[in-house]
N, C-alpha and C positions, 0 to 999 in steps of 0.2 A: 142526837138520838136518845131515846129513853131506854131504861134498863129492860122494860118489857119487850120493846122492839128488838133489842140485841138478843134477848133470850129466844124470841121467835126465830131469828136468823140462826142462832146456835142450834136450836132443836131441828129446824128444817134442814140445815146443811149436814148435821149429824145423821139424820135419817137418809138424806140423799147420798151421803158417803157410804152408808150401809148398803143401799141399793146399788151404787156404783161398784163397790167391792164385791158384792154378791154376784153381780153380772160378770165382773172380771173372773171370779172363781168359776162361774158356770162355763164361761168360754175356755178358761185354761185348765180347769180340773174336772169339769163335767158335773159339778154340784154347786148349787147356789150358796148354800150356807156352810161356811167354814168357821170353826171356832174363833170367836173374837173374845175380847176381854169382857165386855158387858153381855148380859144374857138377852137383853131387849134389842130392838132394831135401831141401834144408835152406835155411831162411831165418833166419839167426841173429838178426835183429831181433826176430822173433817168439819167440825163446828168451830174449833178454836182458830185454825188458820185463816178462814175467811173473816172471822171477827177481827182479828188483828189487822188484816189487810184493809177491811172497811174502816177501822178506826184510823189507820194511817191516811186513807183517802179522805175521810171526814176532816182530818187535820190540815188538808190542803197540800199534801205531799205532791211534788211534781211528777209528771208521767215517767220520765227516765228513772226517778228514784222508785216509783211504784213498780216498774218493770223489774228492777233489782230486788225489791222486797218480795215480789211475787215468786222469785226464785229462792230467796233466803228463808222467808218465814215458814212456808210449808215444810221445808227440809228440817228446819230447826225444831218445829213442832213434832215432826215424825221422830227425829233423833231423841229429843227429850222424852217423848212418850215411850219409845222403845227402851231407853235407859232406865226410866222410872219403873216400868213394868218388870223389867228383868231384875232390877235391884230389889224391888218389893216382893215379887212373887217367884223369883228364880226360874222364870220361863220367858222364852223369846217367842212372841207371837208371829213375827216375820223375821226372815233371815236373808239378807242380801250378801252374806259373806262369800258366796261363790261367784259374785258378779264383780266386774272390774270397777275400779274407782269407788270403793265402798268404805264406810267408816264403822268399824265394830259390828258389821252386819245390820246396823239400824237404818242406815241410809246408803244410797248409791247414786251415782251420777244419772244413770238411765231413768230411774223413778223420780229423781229430783227434777229432771227436765219434763217428765210427764206432769208432775205437780205444778211446775211453773206454767205450762200451757193451760192446765186446768184452772189454776188460780186466775190467770188473765181472762179466760172465758167467764169464770165465775164473777169476778169483780166488774167487768165491763159489759158482759153480755147477759148473764143470768140475773145479777143483782137488781138491775132496773125493773125486771119483770117481778121479782120477788118483793120489791118495795111496793109495787102497785097491788100485788096480792095482799100484802100486809095492810095497806090503807083500806082495802075493801073489807077485811075481816078483823080489823084491830079491836073492835068492840067485843066480838066473840072471843078473840084470843085473850083479852084481859079477863074474861070469865073462866077460860080454860087454863090460864097460866098456872094457878096454884095446883091444879091436878097434874099438869105436865111436869112441874117442878117436883111434885111428890113422887110421881112415877119414876122420873130420872134418879132422884135421890134414893128411892127404894131399890132400884136396880143396882145402883152403885154400892150401896151398903150391903145388899144381899150378895152381890158378886165378890166384893172385898172380903166379906166374912167367909164365904165358902172357899174362896181361893186361898185365903190365909190358913184356913183349916187344913186344906190339902197340902200346903207348903209345910206346915207343922208336922203333918203325918209323914211326909217324906223325910223331914229332918230326924224324926224319931224312928225311921226305918220301917214304917207301916206300909209304904207303897212300893 
């Protein structure tokens, strides 16, 4: 797979993760949009986990090992993301600490099992459809790729800058 193709999958899965999480919030909280790390409609955790799983699949990993990785990788990505965000910005965007079998509030067994099922559906059910989509629009995507990368980078930089500013304000007693 080429880098442009992987980036397409990353962006699409990050967007689909935003839609999935928004739908879950609408169902559970009554509102679609809950504050996330990025300002735009992307949840990078939902992009990284499928990419890692697709890379393992492309390496020819056996099905039993893929089943295990589908449990481990999304949970590892979620834990690492939660830890990094809390370490860098002193804020926890999700908190499973009230749930059984959790680790520092960043992951819990219940959602790890949800991610496992979602990962299996993603890799073996959704990904073949997304690959066909990519083949149909790859020429257009290659034209849009620089714009997509610029938009994601701008969102990331703007978000980090504004969030770091608010962390510094809290440290100085302004908030």
